[in-house]
C-alpha positions as CSV (number, residue, x, y, z in Angstrom):
1,M,-45.4,25.7,-11.8
2,I,-45.4,23.4,-9.4
3,F,-42.8,20.0,-9.0
4,I,-44.3,17.6,-7.2
5,C,-41.3,15.0,-6.1
6,Y,-40.4,12.9,-3.5
7,P,-36.7,14.2,-2.3
8,K,-34.9,10.3,-2.1
9,C,-36.1,9.5,-5.4
10,T,-32.7,9.8,-7.6
11,T,-35.1,11.1,-10.9
12,C,-36.7,13.1,-8.8
13,Q,-33.4,14.6,-7.5
14,K,-32.0,14.9,-11.6
15,A,-34.8,16.6,-12.8
16,K,-34.7,19.1,-10.0
17,K,-30.8,19.4,-10.6
18,W,-32.1,19.9,-14.8
19,L,-34.9,22.6,-13.9
20,V,-32.5,24.4,-11.6
21,T,-29.5,24.5,-14.3
22,K,-32.2,25.8,-16.7
23,G,-33.0,28.8,-14.1
24,I,-36.9,27.2,-14.2
25,N,-38.9,28.4,-10.9
26,F,-40.5,26.3,-9.4
27,E,-42.6,25.7,-6.5
28,E,-41.6,22.1,-5.0
29,R,-44.2,19.7,-3.4
30,N,-42.8,16.8,-1.8
31,I,-45.6,14.0,-2.5
32,K,-44.6,11.6,0.5
33,E,-45.9,14.8,2.7
34,N,-48.7,16.5,0.5
35,N,-50.2,13.9,-1.3
36,P,-52.0,14.6,-4.9
37,T,-55.8,14.9,-3.8
38,M,-58.3,13.1,-5.7
39,D,-59.5,16.2,-7.7
40,E,-55.7,17.0,-8.4
41,L,-54.8,13.8,-10.0
42,K,-58.6,14.3,-12.1
43,D,-57.4,17.1,-13.3
44,W,-53.4,16.5,-14.5
45,Y,-54.8,13.4,-15.7
46,K,-57.4,15.4,-17.9
47,K,-54.7,18.3,-18.8
48,S,-51.6,15.3,-19.2
49,D,-53.8,13.7,-22.6
50,L,-51.9,10.7,-20.9
51,P,-53.0,7.2,-20.4
52,L,-54.1,7.2,-16.4
53,K,-51.7,3.9,-16.0
54,K,-48.8,6.2,-16.8
55,F,-49.8,7.9,-13.6
56,F,-49.2,4.7,-11.2
57,N,-45.5,4.0,-10.2
58,T,-45.6,0.6,-11.2
59,S,-41.9,0.4,-10.0
60,G,-42.8,1.1,-6.5
61,L,-43.6,-1.3,-3.6
62,L,-46.6,-0.8,-2.6
63,Y,-47.7,-1.0,-6.2
64,K,-46.3,-4.5,-6.5
65,Q,-47.3,-5.2,-3.1
66,L,-50.4,-4.4,-4.1
67,N,-50.9,-6.9,-7.0
68,L,-51.9,-3.4,-8.6
69,K,-50.6,-5.0,-12.3
70,D,-53.7,-7.7,-12.1
71,K,-55.8,-5.3,-10.7
72,L,-55.5,-2.3,-12.2
73,P,-57.6,-3.4,-15.4
74,A,-60.5,-4.0,-13.4
75,M,-61.5,-0.7,-11.5
76,N,-63.1,2.2,-13.3
77,E,-61.0,5.5,-13.3
78,D,-62.6,7.1,-10.1
79,E,-61.3,3.6,-8.6
80,Q,-57.6,4.8,-9.4
81,L,-57.6,7.8,-9.0
82,R,-58.9,7.6,-5.9
83,L,-56.4,4.8,-5.3
84,M,-53.1,6.8,-5.9
85,A,-54.5,10.1,-3.9
86,S,-54.3,7.6,-0.8
87,D,-50.7,7.2,-1.3
88,G,-48.6,9.3,-3.1
89,M,-46.1,6.2,-3.1
90,L,-48.5,4.9,-5.7
91,V,-47.6,8.0,-8.4
92,K,-45.5,8.4,-11.0
93,R,-43.1,11.1,-10.3
94,P,-41.6,13.4,-10.6
95,I,-44.9,15.3,-11.6
96,L,-44.1,19.0,-13.4
97,I,-47.4,21.0,-13.3
98,S,-48.0,24.2,-15.3
99,D,-50.8,26.2,-16.9
100,D,-49.9,24.2,-20.0
101,F,-48.8,20.7,-19.3
102,V,-48.8,18.0,-17.1
103,L,-45.4,16.4,-17.4
104,V,-45.0,13.2,-15.9
105,G,-41.6,10.9,-14.7
106,F,-38.2,13.1,-16.1
107,K,-37.7,12.4,-19.9
108,E,-35.5,15.8,-20.9
109,A,-35.8,15.9,-24.3
110,E,-39.7,15.8,-23.1
111,W,-39.2,18.6,-21.2
112,E,-37.0,21.1,-23.0
113,A,-39.9,20.5,-25.7
114,A,-42.9,22.0,-23.1
115,L,-40.6,24.1,-21.7
116,D,-39.5,25.7,-25.5
117,I,-36.0,25.3,-24.0
118,K,-33.3,25.6,-27.0
């Protein structure tokens, strides 16, 4: 499993601690240092069954500076993916990727269900 995070993000820290506590093996990847590619984002988006908007870090400074709330509706899927691939800070995190699922954001109950943890 790949755990995509931004180490300074408190939600990412909480998710990582949760994974470690549950004994889940994962490979950590810093989204700021190793930005997802357009192909990776497209693959994760398709595998997640989530709307593409859910992959945007809507609370981030860059999202707000670029006024993306107003611009995204006019952009097609490829334009949105290309934009996210240009800067990892535009991508919501953490993201947990396995062969079977992609989880975006940390919701403990959702993660427990996906990982079949009781």
